[in-house]
KOLMI-135372 format. One record per residue: residue number from 1; residue in three letters; x, y, z of N, C-alpha, C in turn. Coordinates in pm, 1 decimal. Layout:
+-----+---------+----------+----------+----------+----------+----------+----------+----------+----------+----------+
| num | residuo |      n.x |      n.y |      n.z |     ca.x |     ca.y |     ca.z |      c.x |      c.y |      c.z |
+-----+---------+----------+----------+----------+----------+----------+----------+----------+----------+----------+
| NUM |     Ala |        X |        Y |        Z |        X |        Y |        Z |        X |        Y |        Z |
...
+-----+---------+----------+----------+----------+----------+----------+----------+----------+----------+----------+
END
This chain:
+-----+---------+----------+----------+----------+----------+----------+----------+----------+----------+----------+
| num | residuo |      n.x |      n.y |      n.z |     ca.x |     ca.y |     ca.z |      c.x |      c.y |      c.z |
+-----+---------+----------+----------+----------+----------+----------+----------+----------+----------+----------+
|   1 |     Met |   2119.5 |   -928.6 |   1374.3 |   1982.0 |   -950.9 |   1415.2 |   1889.9 |   -860.2 |   1333.0 |
|   2 |     Leu |   1781.8 |   -915.8 |   1281.9 |   1689.7 |   -840.7 |   1197.6 |   1596.1 |   -754.5 |   1281.6 |
|   3 |     Asn |   1565.4 |   -636.9 |   1229.0 |   1473.6 |   -543.2 |   1293.3 |   1330.3 |   -589.6 |   1267.4 |
|   4 |     Asp |   1249.5 |   -597.7 |   1373.1 |   1112.3 |   -647.8 |   1362.2 |   1027.2 |   -562.8 |   1267.2 |
|   5 |     Val |   1045.8 |   -431.1 |   1270.2 |    969.9 |   -342.3 |   1180.9 |   1004.6 |   -370.9 |   1035.2 |
|   6 |     Leu |   1133.4 |   -391.9 |   1008.2 |   1176.0 |   -421.5 |    871.1 |   1123.2 |   -557.3 |    824.6 |
|   7 |     Val |   1124.8 |   -654.6 |    913.8 |   1076.7 |   -788.8 |    878.4 |    926.6 |   -786.1 |    849.6 |
|   8 |     Lys |    849.3 |   -723.1 |    939.1 |    704.2 |   -717.2 |    919.2 |    668.0 |   -632.3 |    797.0 |
|   9 |     Gly |    735.9 |   -518.5 |    781.2 |    709.7 |   -434.0 |    664.6 |    744.9 |   -505.1 |    535.1 |
|  10 |     Gly |    857.6 |   -573.9 |    534.5 |    898.9 |   -649.5 |    416.3 |    801.3 |   -760.7 |    382.3 |
|  11 |     Ala |    753.5 |   -829.2 |    486.5 |    656.3 |   -937.0 |    464.4 |    526.3 |   -879.9 |    407.7 |
|  12 |     Arg |    486.5 |   -764.2 |    456.6 |    362.9 |   -701.1 |    406.4 |    380.9 |   -655.9 |    261.2 |
|  13 |     Leu |    497.8 |   -600.4 |    229.1 |    525.4 |   -562.7 |     89.5 |    518.3 |   -685.1 |     -0.8 |
|  14 |     Arg |    577.6 |   -796.0 |     44.0 |    574.0 |   -919.6 |    -34.4 |    429.6 |   -966.0 |    -55.0 |
|  15 |     Ala |    349.6 |   -960.9 |     52.1 |    210.4 |  -1005.8 |     42.9 |    132.0 |   -919.5 |    -56.4 |
|  16 |     Val |    150.7 |   -788.5 |    -50.5 |     80.8 |   -699.1 |   -143.8 |    128.3 |   -724.6 |   -286.6 |
|  17 |     Arg |    259.4 |   -743.2 |   -303.5 |    312.8 |   -770.8 |   -437.8 |    247.6 |   -896.4 |   -494.9 |
|  18 |     Lys |    237.7 |  -1000.1 |   -413.3 |    178.0 |  -1124.8 |   -460.1 |     28.5 |  -1109.8 |   -485.5 |
|  19 |     Glu |    -41.0 |  -1030.3 |   -401.4 |   -184.1 |  -1003.4 |   -425.2 |   -205.0 |   -938.8 |   -561.5 |
|  20 |     Arg |   -108.9 |   -854.9 |   -602.2 |   -118.6 |   -786.9 |   -731.5 |    -78.5 |   -878.3 |   -847.0 |
|  21 |     Gly |    -24.3 |   -994.8 |   -812.8 |     20.6 |  -1087.9 |   -916.7 |    154.8 |  -1050.0 |   -977.0 |
|  22 |     Tyr |    232.7 |   -969.1 |   -904.1 |    363.6 |   -924.9 |   -952.8 |    472.1 |  -1019.5 |   -903.6 |
|  23 |     Thr |    567.9 |  -1044.4 |   -989.2 |    689.4 |  -1112.9 |   -947.7 |    787.2 |  -1006.5 |   -898.0 |
|  24 |     Gln |    891.2 |  -1050.7 |   -831.6 |    994.9 |   -955.4 |   -791.2 |   1057.8 |   -890.7 |   -914.9 |
|  25 |     Glu |   1069.9 |   -966.3 |  -1020.3 |   1128.0 |   -914.3 |  -1143.2 |   1040.7 |   -803.6 |  -1203.1 |
|  26 |     His |    909.3 |   -826.3 |  -1203.5 |    817.9 |   -725.4 |  -1257.3 |    821.2 |   -598.5 |  -1171.8 |
|  27 |     Leu |    820.8 |   -614.5 |  -1039.4 |    829.0 |   -499.2 |   -950.6 |    960.8 |   -425.7 |   -971.0 |
|  28 |     Ala |   1067.2 |   -499.3 |   -993.5 |   1197.8 |   -437.4 |  -1019.8 |   1192.2 |   -352.2 |  -1147.0 |
|  29 |     Glu |   1125.7 |   -402.7 |  -1249.6 |   1111.0 |   -325.0 |  -1373.9 |   1031.3 |   -197.2 |  -1350.0 |
|  30 |     Leu |    922.0 |   -208.6 |  -1273.5 |    837.0 |    -92.9 |  -1247.1 |    907.7 |     14.3 |  -1164.9 |
|  31 |     Thr |    992.4 |    -28.6 |  -1073.0 |   1056.3 |     64.1 |   -979.1 |   1198.1 |    102.7 |  -1019.0 |
|  32 |     Lys |   1253.6 |     34.0 |  -1116.9 |   1392.6 |     53.9 |  -1158.0 |   1491.1 |     21.9 |  -1043.4 |
|  33 |     Leu |   1450.6 |    -72.6 |   -958.6 |   1536.5 |   -124.7 |   -853.2 |   1581.0 |   -264.1 |   -893.9 |
|  34 |     Ser |   1684.4 |   -313.7 |   -831.9 |   1727.7 |   -449.4 |   -865.4 |   1638.4 |   -551.3 |   -795.5 |
|  35 |     Thr |   1626.4 |   -666.8 |   -856.3 |   1550.1 |   -776.5 |   -796.7 |   1611.7 |   -815.6 |   -662.9 |
|  36 |     Arg |   1742.1 |   -814.3 |   -656.1 |   1812.5 |   -848.8 |   -531.9 |   1775.8 |   -751.8 |   -419.6 |
|  37 |     His |   1768.1 |   -621.2 |   -453.0 |   1733.4 |   -520.6 |   -351.4 |   1589.5 |   -541.3 |   -303.0 |
|  38 |     Ile |   1498.5 |   -567.9 |   -395.2 |   1359.0 |   -593.8 |   -356.7 |   1351.2 |   -717.6 |   -267.2 |
|  39 |     Ala |   1423.5 |   -822.0 |   -302.7 |   1424.0 |   -944.2 |   -221.8 |   1477.0 |   -916.6 |    -81.4 |
|  40 |     Ser |   1581.8 |   -836.8 |    -70.7 |   1638.7 |   -809.4 |     61.7 |   1545.1 |   -722.1 |    145.1 |
|  41 |     Ile |   1469.7 |   -633.1 |     81.2 |   1369.8 |   -552.8 |    153.2 |   1257.8 |   -643.3 |    202.9 |
|  42 |     Glu |   1209.6 |   -731.3 |    116.9 |   1100.8 |   -821.6 |    154.4 |   1140.5 |   -916.9 |    268.0 |
|  43 |     Lys |   1267.4 |   -952.6 |    276.0 |   1315.1 |  -1040.7 |    383.0 |   1344.2 |   -964.2 |    511.7 |
|  44 |     Gly |   1340.0 |   -830.4 |    505.2 |   1371.7 |   -749.8 |    622.8 |   1520.1 |   -733.9 |    645.5 |
|  45 |     Glu |   1599.7 |   -765.9 |    544.3 |   1745.3 |   -756.6 |    555.8 |   1797.3 |   -617.4 |    520.4 |
|  46 |     Ala |   1720.5 |   -541.2 |    442.2 |   1762.2 |   -407.6 |    400.2 |   1673.0 |   -303.7 |    466.5 |
|  47 |     Asn |   1730.2 |   -189.2 |    495.3 |   1656.9 |    -76.7 |    552.1 |   1645.6 |     28.0 |    441.5 |
|  48 |     Pro |   1537.3 |     22.0 |    362.1 |   1527.7 |    110.0 |    245.6 |   1504.2 |    255.7 |    285.2 |
|  49 |     Ser |   1549.0 |    345.0 |    200.2 |   1524.4 |    487.1 |    221.8 |   1376.5 |    517.1 |    199.8 |
|  50 |     Phe |   1335.0 |    633.2 |    243.9 |   1197.2 |    677.0 |    222.6 |   1166.8 |    679.2 |     73.3 |
|  51 |     Glu |   1260.2 |    727.4 |     -6.6 |   1240.2 |    736.5 |   -151.1 |   1217.7 |    598.5 |   -213.4 |
|  52 |     Val |   1294.5 |    500.1 |   -170.6 |   1278.7 |    364.1 |   -222.7 |   1144.0 |    306.9 |   -179.3 |
|  53 |     Leu |   1107.5 |    324.6 |    -52.1 |    977.5 |    276.9 |     -5.6 |    863.7 |    342.8 |    -82.4 |
|  54 |     Tyr |    873.6 |    473.1 |   -101.7 |    770.4 |    545.8 |   -176.3 |    757.0 |    489.4 |   -317.6 |
|  55 |     Thr |    868.8 |    461.9 |   -381.2 |    868.1 |    407.9 |   -517.2 |    799.2 |    271.4 |   -521.3 |
|  56 |     Ile |    831.3 |    185.4 |   -426.4 |    771.6 |     50.9 |   -421.9 |    622.5 |     59.9 |   -391.0 |
|  57 |     Ile |    587.6 |    136.7 |   -289.9 |    448.0 |    148.2 |   -248.1 |    362.0 |    206.9 |   -358.7 |
|  58 |     Thr |    415.8 |    306.2 |   -429.6 |    343.4 |    366.0 |   -542.6 |    324.1 |    263.6 |   -654.2 |
|  59 |     Ala |    427.9 |    188.6 |   -685.0 |    418.2 |     86.6 |   -790.7 |    316.4 |    -21.3 |   -754.0 |
|  60 |     Leu |    303.1 |    -50.3 |   -625.4 |    207.4 |   -152.1 |   -580.8 |     66.2 |    -96.6 |   -565.8 |
|  61 |     Gly |     52.1 |     34.7 |   -575.6 |    -80.8 |     94.8 |   -563.4 |   -137.6 |     82.8 |   -423.8 |
|  62 |     Thr |    -52.0 |     94.9 |   -323.5 |    -95.7 |     85.2 |   -185.4 |    -50.0 |    209.0 |   -110.4 |
|  63 |     Ser |    -52.2 |    205.1 |     21.8 |    -13.1 |    320.9 |    101.6 |     83.3 |    279.4 |    211.5 |
|  64 |     Phe |    154.5 |    378.1 |    266.1 |    242.5 |    350.8 |    379.3 |    162.2 |    293.9 |    495.2 |
|  65 |     Asp |     46.1 |    351.4 |    519.4 |    -37.2 |    306.0 |    629.6 |    -76.2 |    159.1 |    613.3 |
|  66 |     Ala |   -109.7 |    120.4 |    491.4 |   -148.5 |    -18.0 |    465.8 |    -32.1 |   -114.2 |    491.7 |
|  67 |     Ile |     90.2 |    -67.0 |    470.9 |    207.1 |   -152.1 |    491.8 |    249.8 |   -154.2 |    638.2 |
|  68 |     Phe |    256.2 |    -37.2 |    701.6 |    315.0 |    -28.9 |    834.4 |    215.0 |    -18.5 |    949.1 |
|  69 |     Asn |     88.4 |      1.0 |    917.6 |    -14.3 |      6.2 |   1021.4 |   -140.8 |    -60.8 |    968.2 |
|  70 |     Pro |   -128.2 |   -186.6 |    928.6 |   -242.4 |   -251.0 |    863.8 |   -358.4 |   -276.7 |    959.6 |
|  71 |     Ala |   -476.5 |   -252.1 |    910.0 |   -597.9 |   -289.0 |    983.6 |   -617.2 |   -438.5 |    961.3 |
|  72 |     Asp |   -724.2 |   -492.2 |   1013.2 |   -747.8 |   -632.2 |    982.6 |   -766.0 |   -645.2 |    831.1 |
|  73 |     Glu |   -744.9 |   -761.6 |    780.2 |   -742.4 |   -783.5 |    635.1 |   -870.6 |   -738.6 |    565.2 |
|  74 |     Gln |   -985.7 |   -769.7 |    623.4 |  -1112.0 |   -731.1 |    560.1 |  -1124.6 |   -580.0 |    554.1 |
|  75 |     Ser |  -1094.0 |   -512.3 |    662.9 |  -1101.6 |   -365.7 |    664.8 |  -1005.8 |   -306.0 |    563.2 |
|  76 |     Glu |   -886.3 |   -361.3 |    554.0 |   -787.6 |   -309.5 |    459.6 |   -835.5 |   -324.2 |    315.4 |
|  77 |     Arg |   -893.9 |   -438.0 |    282.9 |   -947.3 |   -457.6 |    147.2 |  -1058.3 |   -356.9 |    118.8 |
|  78 |     Glu |  -1143.7 |   -333.3 |    217.3 |  -1253.7 |   -237.9 |    198.9 |  -1201.5 |    -95.7 |    182.0 |
|  79 |     Ile |  -1102.4 |    -58.7 |    260.9 |  -1042.2 |     74.5 |    248.9 |   -978.3 |     90.7 |    111.7 |
|  80 |     Gln |   -907.2 |    -10.3 |     66.0 |   -844.0 |     -3.3 |    -65.8 |   -949.1 |      4.3 |   -177.2 |
|  81 |     Glu |  -1060.5 |    -66.5 |   -160.3 |  -1168.0 |    -59.6 |   -259.3 |  -1225.9 |     81.0 |   -265.7 |
|  82 |     Ile |  -1251.3 |    139.8 |   -149.5 |  -1305.0 |    275.8 |   -145.3 |  -1206.2 |    373.3 |   -208.5 |
|  83 |     Ala |  -1078.6 |    358.8 |   -176.2 |   -976.9 |    447.6 |   -233.5 |   -972.1 |    433.4 |   -385.8 |
|  84 |     Gly |   -981.2 |    311.6 |   -434.7 |   -980.7 |    289.6 |   -579.6 |  -1101.1 |    351.1 |   -647.9 |
|  85 |     Leu |  -1218.2 |    337.3 |   -586.4 |  -1339.1 |    397.8 |   -642.9 |  -1326.9 |    549.9 |   -645.6 |
|  86 |     Tyr |  -1273.1 |    606.3 |   -538.2 |  -1253.1 |    750.9 |   -529.9 |  -1157.7 |    798.4 |   -639.8 |
|  87 |     Arg |  -1044.9 |    729.6 |   -654.2 |   -945.4 |    768.4 |   -755.4 |   -999.9 |    758.4 |   -897.3 |
|  88 |     Ala |  -1094.7 |    668.9 |   -919.4 |  -1151.3 |    649.8 |  -1053.4 |  -1248.8 |    760.9 |  -1092.5 |
|  89 |     Cys |  -1288.8 |    841.9 |   -995.8 |  -1385.8 |    948.7 |  -1023.0 |  -1317.0 |   1073.1 |  -1078.3 |
|  90 |     Pro |  -1389.7 |   1149.0 |  -1161.1 |  -1337.5 |   1280.3 |  -1201.2 |  -1338.8 |   1373.1 |  -1080.0 |
|  91 |     Glu |  -1273.2 |   1487.5 |  -1088.6 |  -1259.6 |   1579.2 |   -975.1 |  -1392.8 |   1613.9 |   -910.1 |
|  92 |     Gln |  -1493.0 |   1647.8 |   -990.0 |  -1623.9 |   1683.5 |   -934.8 |  -1685.9 |   1564.0 |   -860.8 |
|  93 |     Gly |  -1670.7 |   1446.8 |   -917.1 |  -1721.1 |   1326.1 |   -853.3 |  -1650.6 |   1298.6 |   -721.3 |
|  94 |     Arg |  -1520.7 |   1326.7 |   -715.4 |  -1446.1 |   1306.7 |   -591.6 |  -1500.0 |   1396.4 |   -480.3 |
|  95 |     Arg |  -1529.9 |   1519.5 |   -515.0 |  -1584.4 |   1611.4 |   -414.1 |  -1717.7 |   1559.2 |   -361.1 |
|  96 |     Leu |  -1801.8 |   1506.9 |   -451.4 |  -1931.2 |   1452.2 |   -410.1 |  -1914.1 |   1328.9 |   -321.2 |
|  97 |     Val |  -1823.3 |   1241.9 |   -360.1 |  -1798.3 |   1120.5 |   -281.6 |  -1749.9 |   1158.4 |   -141.8 |
|  98 |     Leu |  -1655.4 |   1249.9 |   -134.6 |  -1601.7 |   1291.0 |     -5.6 |  -1709.8 |   1354.7 |     81.4 |
|  99 |     Ala |  -1792.2 |   1441.2 |     23.5 |  -1900.5 |   1504.2 |    100.0 |  -1999.0 |   1399.6 |    150.9 |
| 100 |     Ala |  -2031.7 |   1301.7 |     67.4 |  -2126.1 |   1197.2 |    107.4 |  -2068.1 |   1111.4 |    220.2 |
| 101 |     Val |  -1942.3 |   1074.8 |    209.8 |  -1879.1 |    993.1 |    312.8 |  -1871.7 |   1070.0 |    444.6 |
| 102 |     Arg |  -1836.7 |   1197.7 |    437.2 |  -1832.3 |   1278.9 |    560.0 |  -1970.1 |   1285.5 |    625.4 |
| 103 |     Ala |  -2073.6 |   1307.5 |    545.6 |  -2210.0 |   1316.4 |    599.2 |  -2249.8 |   1184.5 |    665.1 |
| 104 |     Met |  -2222.1 |   1072.6 |    597.2 |  -2255.5 |    942.2 |    654.2 |  -2177.6 |    915.9 |    782.9 |
| 105 |     Ala |  -2050.1 |    949.1 |    785.5 |  -1970.0 |    927.3 |    905.2 |  -2021.7 |   1011.0 |   1021.4 |
| 106 |     Asn |  -2059.8 |   1134.8 |    993.7 |  -2115.9 |   1220.1 |   1099.9 |  -2247.2 |   1163.0 |   1152.3 |
| 107 |     Asp |  -2331.8 |   1114.3 |   1064.3 |  -2458.9 |   1055.2 |   1106.8 |  -2436.9 |    929.4 |   1190.8 |
| 108 |     Leu |  -2336.1 |    851.9 |   1157.9 |  -2309.7 |    728.1 |   1230.1 |  -2249.1 |    753.7 |   1368.3 |
| 109 |     Lys |  -2188.3 |    868.4 |   1388.2 |  -2131.1 |    902.8 |   1519.2 |  -2237.6 |    931.3 |   1622.8 |
| 110 |     Met |  -2357.0 |    969.4 |   1577.6 |  -2463.8 |   1008.9 |   1670.2 |  -2530.4 |    891.6 |   1731.2 |
+-----+---------+----------+----------+----------+----------+----------+----------+----------+----------+----------+
END
């Protein structure tokens, strides 16, 4: 019997892989894992180690939270967009972005 967490996590990994336009073969090349192993993870048949999950998630440019605790699809896309914009900034720019977001979030709480 398949574990529900593995099935849902595998399905989410597959969805993110396809959103990126990656084939299982391409992801296998990026992660140095076999295509068969990636397929079994995506089907929820394999229980990958933390190291394997980290390797896949990093190659897909996503996060553990996005895979195992996804928000609604629109929110997730927006969070990923913000994260990408943040990562594209130089260090000084990142500090400014973070300070601005914190200030806005504090103002919105009131």
